[in-house]
BAFI-245876 format. One record per residue (C-alpha): residue number from 1; x, y, z. Coordinates in Angstrom, 1 decimal, decimal comma. Layout:
BEGIN
   n      u      v      w
 NUM      X      Y      Z
...
END
This chain:
BEGIN
   n      u      v      w
   1   82,9   86,1  117,7
   2   80,7   88,9  117,3
   3   76,9   87,8  117,1
   4   75,3   88,7  113,6
   5   73,3   92,0  114,0
   6   69,6   92,3  114,7
   7   67,2   90,6  112,1
   8   65,8   94,3  112,0
   9   68,8   95,0  110,1
  10   68,3   92,4  107,1
  11   69,3   92,8  103,5
  12   66,7   91,4  101,3
  13   68,7   90,3   98,2
  14   67,7   91,7   95,1
  15   68,6   88,8   92,5
  16   71,0   88,9   89,8
  17   70,5   91,8   87,7
  18   72,5   90,2   84,6
  19   71,1   92,3   82,2
  20   72,0   95,8   83,8
  21   75,6   94,4   84,4
  22   75,1   93,5   80,3
  23   74,3   97,6   79,8
  24   77,5   98,8   81,2
  25   79,6   96,4   79,5
  26   80,9   97,4   76,4
  27   83,1   95,0   73,7
  28   84,6   97,5   71,3
  29   86,7   95,3   69,1
  30   87,5   97,6   66,4
  31   89,0  100,1   69,3
  32   91,0   97,0   71,4
  33   88,9   97,9   74,5
  34   86,7   96,3   76,6
  35   84,8   98,6   79,0
  36   82,7   98,6   82,3
  37   81,5  101,4   83,8
  38   83,7  103,2   81,4
  39   86,5  101,7   83,0
  40   89,2   99,8   80,9
  41   89,0   96,1   81,6
  42   91,3   93,5   80,5
  43   90,2   89,6   79,1
  44   93,7   88,1   80,0
  45   94,6   84,3   80,3
  46   93,9   82,7   83,9
  47   97,0   81,0   83,5
  48   99,5   83,6   82,9
  49   98,1   85,4   86,1
  50   98,5   81,9   87,9
  51  102,6   81,7   86,6
  52  102,6   85,6   87,9
  53  101,8   84,7   90,8
  54  103,6   81,4   90,9
  55  106,9   83,3   90,3
  56  106,1   86,5   92,8
  57  105,5   83,7   95,4
  58  109,2   82,0   94,9
  59  110,8   85,3   94,6
  60  109,3   87,4   96,8
  61  108,1   85,0   99,4
  62  104,3   84,2  100,7
  63  103,6   87,1  102,8
  64  104,8   89,4  100,0
  65  102,9   88,2   97,5
  66   99,9   88,2   99,9
  67  100,3   91,3  100,2
  68  100,3   92,6   97,2
  69   97,2   90,4   95,9
  70   95,3   91,8   99,0
  71   96,2   95,3   98,1
  72   95,2   94,8   94,4
  73   91,9   93,3   95,3
  74   91,2   96,1   97,7
  75   91,4   98,7   95,1
  76   89,4   96,7   92,2
  77   86,4   96,5   95,3
  78   86,8  100,1   96,0
  79   86,1  100,9   92,2
  80   83,7   98,3   91,3
  81   81,9   99,5   94,8
  82   82,0  103,1   93,7
  83   80,5  102,8   90,2
  84   77,8  100,5   91,1
  85   76,6  102,8   94,1
  86   76,8  105,6   91,3
  87   74,8  103,0   88,8
  88   72,2  102,1   91,7
  89   71,6  105,5   92,6
  90   72,9  105,2   95,8
  91   70,6  102,5   96,8
  92   73,4  100,7   98,9
  93   70,7   97,6   99,3
  94   70,6   96,9   95,4
  95   74,7   97,8   95,1
  96   75,3   95,6   98,2
  97   73,3   92,7   96,3
  98   74,9   93,3   92,5
  99   78,7   93,2   93,9
 100   78,9   89,4   94,5
 101   77,2   88,8   90,8
 102   79,7   91,4   90,0
 103   82,7   89,3   90,8
 104   80,9   86,0   89,4
 105   80,7   87,9   85,8
 106   84,5   88,9   86,5
 107   85,2   85,1   86,6
 108   86,8   85,1   89,8
 109   84,6   82,9   92,1
 110   80,9   81,8   92,8
 111   79,3   83,2   95,8
 112   76,9   81,6   97,9
 113   75,4   82,5  101,1
 114   75,4   81,0  104,0
 115   73,4   83,3  106,5
 116   72,0   86,3  105,3
 117   73,9   89,5  104,7
 118   72,5   91,7  107,5
 119   73,8   95,6  108,2
 120   72,4   99,0  108,8
 121   74,4  102,2  107,1
 122   73,5  104,4  109,7
 123   75,6  102,4  113,0
 124   77,5  100,7  111,0
 125   76,5   97,1  111,9
 126   77,4   94,6  109,0
 127   77,2   91,0  109,1
 128   77,9   88,7  105,7
 129   78,9   84,6  105,4
 130   79,4   83,2  102,4
 131   80,9   80,6  100,4
 132   82,9   80,9   97,8
 133   82,7   78,2   95,2
 134   85,2   77,7   92,4
 135   87,7   80,2   93,7
 136   90,2   80,7   90,7
 137   92,7   81,6   93,7
 138   92,2   78,6   95,9
 139   92,1   76,6   92,8
 140   95,4   77,8   91,3
 141   97,3   77,9   94,7
 142   96,2   73,8   95,3
 143   97,5   73,1   91,7
 144  100,7   74,9   91,9
 145  101,9   74,2   95,4
 146   99,5   71,3   97,1
 147   97,6   71,9  100,2
 148   98,6   74,9  102,2
 149   98,6   75,7  106,0
 150   96,9   79,1  105,3
 151   94,0   80,4  103,2
 152   94,6   81,5   99,9
 153   92,3   83,4   98,0
 154   94,0   87,0   99,0
 155   92,9   89,1   96,2
 156   89,1   87,8   96,7
 157   89,9   88,7  100,7
 158   91,0   92,1   99,5
 159   88,2   93,1   97,5
 160   85,5   91,9   99,7
 161   87,3   93,9  102,2
 162   87,3   97,2   99,8
 163   83,6   97,0   98,5
 164   81,8   97,0  101,5
 165   84,7   99,6  103,3
 166   83,5  101,6  100,3
 167   79,9  101,0  100,8
 168   79,7  101,5  104,2
 169   82,2  104,2  104,7
 170   84,0  102,7  107,4
 171   86,1   99,2  107,6
 172   84,9   96,1  107,0
 173   87,2   93,0  107,5
 174   86,4   89,6  105,6
 175   88,2   86,6  107,0
 176   88,8   83,2  104,7
 177   87,7   80,9  108,2
 178   87,9   77,4  105,0
 179   89,5   77,5  102,1
 180   89,8   74,8   99,4
 181   93,7   75,4   99,3
 182   93,6   74,0  103,0
 183   91,9   70,7  102,1
 184   88,4   72,2  102,7
 185   85,7   71,2  100,8
 186   85,0   75,1   99,7
 187   85,6   78,4  100,4
 188   84,0   79,9  103,3
 189   84,5   84,2  104,7
 190   83,0   86,1  107,2
 191   82,6   89,8  107,5
 192   82,5   92,0  110,2
 193   83,3   95,6  111,3
 194   86,8   96,5  111,9
 195   86,6   96,7  115,7
 196   83,9   93,5  116,0
 197   86,9   91,2  114,2
 198   89,0   89,6  117,0
 199   91,9   88,6  114,7
 200   91,5   91,9  112,2
 201   95,3   92,5  112,3
 202   95,9   89,3  110,7
 203   93,9   91,0  107,2
 204   95,1   94,7  108,7
 205   98,9   93,8  108,3
 206   98,6   93,4  104,9
 207   97,8   96,8  104,2
 208  100,0   98,4  106,3
 209  103,7   99,9  105,1
 210  106,0   98,7  107,2
 211  104,9   94,8  106,8
 212  105,1   95,9  102,8
 213  108,3   97,2  102,5
 214  109,7   94,8  104,9
 215  108,7   91,8  103,6
 216  112,0   89,2  103,3
 217  113,2   88,7   99,8
 218  112,7   84,6  100,1
 219  110,9   82,8  102,5
 220  109,7   79,1  102,2
 221  106,5   79,2  100,2
 222  104,5   76,5  102,5
 223  105,4   77,9  105,8
 224  103,3   79,0  108,5
 225  104,6   82,6  108,9
 226  103,6   84,5  112,2
 227  102,7   88,3  111,9
 228  105,5   90,7  112,1
 229  106,5   92,6  115,3
 230  104,9   96,0  115,6
 231  106,8   98,8  113,8
 232  105,1  101,5  115,8
 233  104,1  102,6  112,5
 234  100,0  102,0  112,7
 235   99,1  104,9  111,0
 236  101,1  104,2  107,8
 237   98,2  102,3  106,1
 238   96,8  102,2  102,7
 239   96,1  100,3   99,5
 240   95,5  102,7   96,9
 241   97,9  102,5   94,0
 242   99,8  105,9   95,0
 243  100,3  104,5   98,2
 244  101,8  101,1   97,0
 245  103,6  103,5   94,7
 246  105,5  104,9   97,5
 247  105,6  101,6   99,5
 248  107,5   99,9   96,9
 249  109,9  102,9   96,5
 250  110,5  102,8  100,2
 251  111,2   99,1   99,7
 252  113,6   99,4   97,2
 253  115,7  102,3   98,6
 254  115,5  101,2  102,5
 255  118,6   99,1  102,5
 256  120,8  101,5  100,9
 257  122,3  104,8  101,7
 258  121,6  106,9   99,2
 259  119,9  110,6   99,6
 260  115,9  110,5   99,3
 261  114,0  113,6   98,5
 262  110,0  113,4   99,7
 263  108,0  115,8   97,4
 264  104,4  116,3   98,3
 265  101,8  118,8   99,3
 266  101,8  119,9  102,8
 267  100,0  117,6  105,5
 268  100,7  114,2  103,0
 269  102,9  112,7  105,5
 270  106,3  113,1  104,5
 271  107,8  113,1  108,1
 272  106,1  110,1  108,6
 273  107,1  107,9  105,5
 274  110,6  109,4  106,4
 275  110,9  107,7  109,9
 276  109,6  104,6  108,1
 277  112,2  105,1  105,8
 278  114,9  105,6  108,9
 279  112,9  102,3  110,8
 280  113,3   99,7  108,2
 281  116,8  100,7  106,9
 282  120,1   99,4  108,2
 283  120,5  102,7  110,9
 284  117,2  101,7  112,6
 285  119,6  101,7  116,0
 286  121,0  104,4  115,2
 287  119,7  108,3  115,9
 288  116,5  110,0  113,6
 289  117,1  113,7  114,0
 290  114,4  115,9  112,5
 291  114,8  119,8  111,9
 292  112,2  121,9  110,2
 293  114,7  124,0  107,9
 294  111,4  127,1  107,5
 295  111,1  127,3  111,1
 296  114,2  128,1  111,9
 297  115,7  132,2  111,7
 298  117,9  132,8  108,9
 299  120,5  134,1  111,3
 300  120,5  130,9  113,5
 301  120,1  128,0  110,4
 302  124,2  127,4  110,5
 303  124,1  127,1  114,2
 304  121,1  125,0  114,3
 305  122,2  122,7  111,8
 306  126,4  122,9  112,0
 307  126,5  123,8  115,9
 308  128,5  126,5  117,4
 309  131,5  126,8  119,7
 310  132,0  128,4  123,3
 311  133,8  132,1  122,5
 312  133,2  135,6  122,4
 313  133,1  135,6  118,8
 314  129,7  133,4  118,6
 315  128,6  135,1  122,1
 316  127,9  131,5  123,1
 317  128,1  130,3  126,9
 318  128,9  126,8  126,1
 319  129,6  125,0  123,3
 320  126,9  123,1  121,0
 321  126,8  120,4  118,4
 322  124,4  120,6  115,7
 323  122,0  118,3  114,1
 324  124,5  116,7  111,7
 325  126,5  115,9  114,8
 326  123,4  114,8  116,5
 327  122,5  112,3  113,9
 328  125,8  111,2  113,4
 329  125,7  107,0  112,3
 330  121,9  107,7  111,5
 331  119,4  109,9  109,7
 332  118,9  113,3  109,3
 333  115,6  114,8  108,2
 334  115,3  118,1  106,7
 335  112,0  119,1  106,1
 336  110,7  122,0  103,7
 337  114,4  122,2  102,6
 338  113,6  124,5   99,9
 339  113,4  127,6  102,5
 340  117,0  127,5  103,2
 341  118,4  130,9  102,5
 342  121,1  130,8   99,8
 343  124,2  131,0  101,9
 344  123,0  127,8  103,9
 345  122,4  126,2  101,0
 346  126,3  126,8   99,8
 347  127,5  125,0  103,2
 348  124,8  122,6  103,7
 349  126,3  121,3  100,0
 350  130,0  121,3  100,8
 351  128,7  119,1  104,5
 352  127,0  116,7  101,5
 353  129,9  116,6   99,5
 354  132,7  116,2  102,1
 355  131,1  114,6  105,2
 356  132,3  116,9  107,5
 357  130,9  119,5  109,5
 358  132,7  122,8  111,2
 359  130,7  124,6  113,8
 360  130,3  128,1  114,0
 361  133,5  130,0  115,1
 362  135,4  126,5  115,2
 363  138,2  126,3  112,7
 364  138,4  122,2  113,1
 365  136,0  119,8  111,1
 366  134,3  116,8  112,2
 367  133,8  113,8  110,0
 368  129,7  112,6  110,3
 369  128,2  109,9  109,1
 370  124,8  110,8  107,9
 371  122,0  109,7  106,0
 372  120,2  112,2  104,5
 373  116,7  112,7  104,2
 374  114,8  116,0  103,0
 375  111,6  117,3  101,9
 376  109,6  119,8  100,0
 377  106,2  120,8   99,5
 378  106,8  123,2   96,3
 379  108,6  122,2   92,9
 380  112,8  122,7   93,8
 381  113,1  122,5   89,7
 382  111,0  125,8   89,5
 383  112,7  127,0   92,3
 384  115,9  126,5   90,9
 385  114,5  127,9   87,5
 386  113,6  131,3   89,5
 387  116,8  131,6   91,3
 388  115,8  130,6   94,3
 389  117,5  127,2   95,4
 390  121,2  126,1   94,2
 391  121,0  124,0   91,5
 392  124,0  121,7   92,0
 393  122,1  121,2   95,4
 394  119,5  120,2   93,9
 395  121,1  117,2   92,4
 396  123,0  116,2   95,5
 397  119,5  115,9   97,2
 398  117,6  114,7   93,9
 399  119,2  111,1   93,7
 400  116,1  109,1   94,9
 401  112,8  111,2   95,0
 402  109,6  109,8   96,2
 403  106,4  111,8   95,2
 404  103,5  111,1   97,9
 405  100,2  112,0   96,2
 406   97,3  114,2   98,1
 407   94,7  112,4  100,0
 408   92,2  113,2   97,7
 409   93,8  111,2   94,6
 410   93,6  108,1   97,0
 411   90,6  108,1   98,6
 412   90,6  104,3   99,3
 413   92,9  105,1  102,0
 414   90,8  107,3  103,9
 415   88,6  104,3  106,0
 416   92,0  102,9  106,8
 417   93,0  106,1  108,2
 418   89,9  107,1  109,6
 419   90,0  103,7  111,9
 420   93,5  104,6  113,0
 421   93,0  107,9  114,1
 422   89,6  106,7  115,5
 423   91,5  104,4  117,8
 424   94,0  106,5  118,6
 425   91,9  109,5  120,1
 426   89,4  107,4  121,5
 427   91,9  105,8  123,5
 428   93,7  109,4  124,5
 429   90,5  110,7  125,5
 430   89,5  107,4  127,1
 431   86,1  107,5  125,2
 432   84,3  104,8  123,3
 433   83,0  105,7  119,9
 434   80,6  103,4  117,7
 435   82,0  105,1  114,7
 436   80,5  107,2  111,8
 437   77,1  107,9  110,6
 438   76,6  107,2  106,5
 439   76,5  111,0  106,0
 440   79,6  111,6  107,9
 441   81,8  108,8  106,1
 442   80,2  110,2  102,6
 443   81,4  113,9  103,2
 444   84,4  112,7  104,3
 445   85,0  110,4  101,0
 446   83,3  113,7   98,8
 447   85,3  116,2  100,6
 448   88,9  117,7   99,0
 449   91,3  117,4  101,4
 450   93,0  120,7  100,6
 451   95,3  119,8  104,3
 452   95,7  115,9  103,2
 453   96,3  113,4  105,9
 454   97,1  116,0  108,7
 455   93,9  117,5  108,2
 456   91,6  114,1  108,6
 457   93,6  113,4  111,3
 458   92,8  116,7  113,0
 459   89,3  116,2  112,1
 460   89,0  112,6  113,6
 461   90,5  114,3  117,0
 462   87,8  116,7  117,0
 463   85,0  114,5  116,2
 464   86,2  112,3  119,0
 465   86,3  115,4  121,5
 466   82,8  116,6  120,3
 467   80,9  113,2  120,0
 468   78,9  112,0  122,8
 469   80,6  108,8  125,0
 470   79,1  105,4  122,9
 471   77,6  107,4  120,3
 472   78,5  107,7  116,4
 473   80,4  110,8  115,1
 474   78,6  113,0  112,5
 475   78,7  115,7  110,0
 476   78,6  118,2  112,9
 477   81,4  116,4  115,2
 478   83,7  116,4  112,2
 479   83,2  120,2  109,8
 480   83,3  122,3  112,8
 481   86,6  124,0  112,2
 482   85,4  126,6  108,9
 483   85,6  123,3  106,3
 484   83,9  124,0  103,1
 485   81,4  120,7  102,9
 486   80,3  119,2  100,2
 487   77,7  120,1   98,3
 488   75,4  117,0   99,3
 489   76,2  117,2  103,0
 490   74,2  118,9  105,4
 491   75,1  122,1  107,0
 492   77,1  121,8  110,3
 493   74,6  122,4  112,9
 494   71,8  120,5  111,2
 495   70,1  117,8  113,2
 496   71,9  114,4  113,5
 497   68,5  112,2  114,0
 498   67,5  110,0  111,5
 499   68,8  107,5  108,9
 500   71,6  109,6  107,5
 501   69,5  108,9  104,1
 502   68,1  112,3  103,6
 503   71,1  113,7  101,5
 504   69,3  114,5   98,4
 505   69,2  118,3   97,3
 506   66,6  120,6   98,1
 507   63,5  121,1   96,2
 508   64,2  122,6   92,8
 509   61,3  124,9   92,9
 510   63,5  126,9   95,8
 511   67,0  125,6   95,1
 512   68,7  128,9   94,3
 513   70,8  126,7   91,7
 514   67,8  125,7   89,7
 515   67,7  129,2   87,6
 516   71,6  127,9   86,3
 517   70,4  124,3   85,8
 518   67,6  125,5   83,8
 519   69,9  127,9   81,4
 520   72,7  125,5   81,4
 521   70,1  122,4   80,2
 522   68,7  125,3   77,4
 523   71,9  125,7   76,2
 524   73,0  121,9   76,3
 525   70,0  120,3   74,8
 526   70,3  116,8   75,9
 527   72,2  114,8   78,8
 528   75,6  114,5   76,7
 529   75,5  118,0   75,9
 530   75,5  118,9   79,3
 531   78,1  116,9   79,9
 532   80,0  117,8   76,6
 533   79,8  121,3   78,1
 534   81,2  120,3   81,6
 535   84,5  118,8   80,1
 536   85,3  121,6   77,9
 537   84,6  123,8   81,1
 538   87,0  121,6   83,2
 539   89,3  121,9   80,4
 540   89,3  125,7   80,2
 541   89,9  125,9   84,4
 542   92,5  123,5   84,8
 543   94,5  125,0   81,0
 544   94,1  122,5   79,0
 545   95,2  119,8   82,1
 546   93,2  116,8   80,9
 547   94,4  114,9   84,3
 548   93,3  117,6   86,6
 549   90,3  118,2   84,4
 550   89,2  114,9   85,2
 551   90,2  114,9   88,7
 552   87,5  118,1   88,9
 553   85,2  115,9   87,5
 554   85,9  113,3   89,4
 555   86,9  111,0   86,4
 556   89,9  108,7   86,0
 557   92,3  109,7   83,1
 558   91,2  107,0   80,9
 559   87,7  107,6   81,8
 560   87,9  111,0   80,6
 561   89,7  110,5   77,7
 562   87,1  107,8   76,6
 563   84,4  110,3   76,8
 564   86,4  113,2   75,0
 565   87,0  110,5   72,3
 566   83,8  109,2   72,0
 567   82,3  112,9   71,4
 568   84,5  113,1   69,0
 569   83,6  110,6   66,6
END
């Protein structure tokens, strides 16, 4: 076990600030709402959640339910961290101290420090050692199932991981080493950076898609289950609501032969998800064949997909099977399906309907048994309406659509993905990278990611190459490919020294934006007025789309609508 950080990195607790939390907690009985930091909250019966937990364990098994609750806790932790950090004006000391108290107020557990919490945001060092007393999860599990062979505070462990990961900007793993459900007097957890945790995979595996989608439907409740073998898909990690939705749909469709259509922006990982679908399905031991329809010249599309026969007519010197024949018995992934020319779309439709192919220059037909998985980075319905895509082919492909959200809509997954890519490229290039500086982590979190996961992977690869061996990656190592930095981030090439704390705006006396701010304040007249102007401008910019306007302002749809209603009253 790694030793705690040096005493110089000690975090001095600020104490419980109940008055602060009370200011941000609002009970609006007349509206049927409870809000904390403008987020909708629910006051529900603990026994109802306990009943749901019990039924999930009985129906899905212990591991599958643990995955669900760990992910749920992780999401809650990330959201609370973002709200508390913003309310604390970026003061990590204050936000970290308030986090445990907030979870107490939410009714999950009582936190008591075993050893002082220590951290250094710049180097990424972290150490936490807590007792969890009166844990709702542990007490519930003990009451429902008796003494357990493994820790039971799944949601709390996920919450702690999500909260500190969001605060530190790099994965921090919390392991429950004692649990009331296992017969101990109280629960105890230890938090460390992922690279210092000897058995981090035991926690991290509950945030990986392959474990989520392959969990058996039934499993003995009290059994101690060994981790499943690595499926070769370590970069498919996530805990966001968007990621969970995709993973759930993968789980439902994987055992079938249904055609799947992945949709999403370029770079979101459609091919990786399609490989995961193949790997967990009944055709896993058969070929997975991928073809990028946009990369094939129009005159060669049919030969590439359906094959070509030797002969003077075709000009081919040898017969060659197409992608359908090569994928026989397995899965054929048709990427960028929307770029297929119309004549090829008609022939593809026939193959899908009849299950047989005819090579170019041949009169024989060959039966093929192929599962089709397609992907599109543009709206195929709009392409149908514009006359660029066959309607009958669209309906043939659109049997089971799965929308993969862009990375900017699932930022909770960024630290997990960064860790995967950092390990991969550090090993590939034979380097040791300590981690990311605080300002680099914050820049990654705030960046808009037009290139999605692919852009993130490229950026981490570049950072590993540019960073010194044994040092941290900083902003200038990552954002050196012409990307537009978030406004708060230092310019590329700025000195990498210092604590990373100095990310405030320039002095307003010399800031060229100060005149714009003066005009904005003069027009609005108050902080509420400024907020109203920003919301109105965001709606105009997005053509009245409230969801898009909310994203533009960094708000959730619920937060945005709540603020609109409040101003309308």
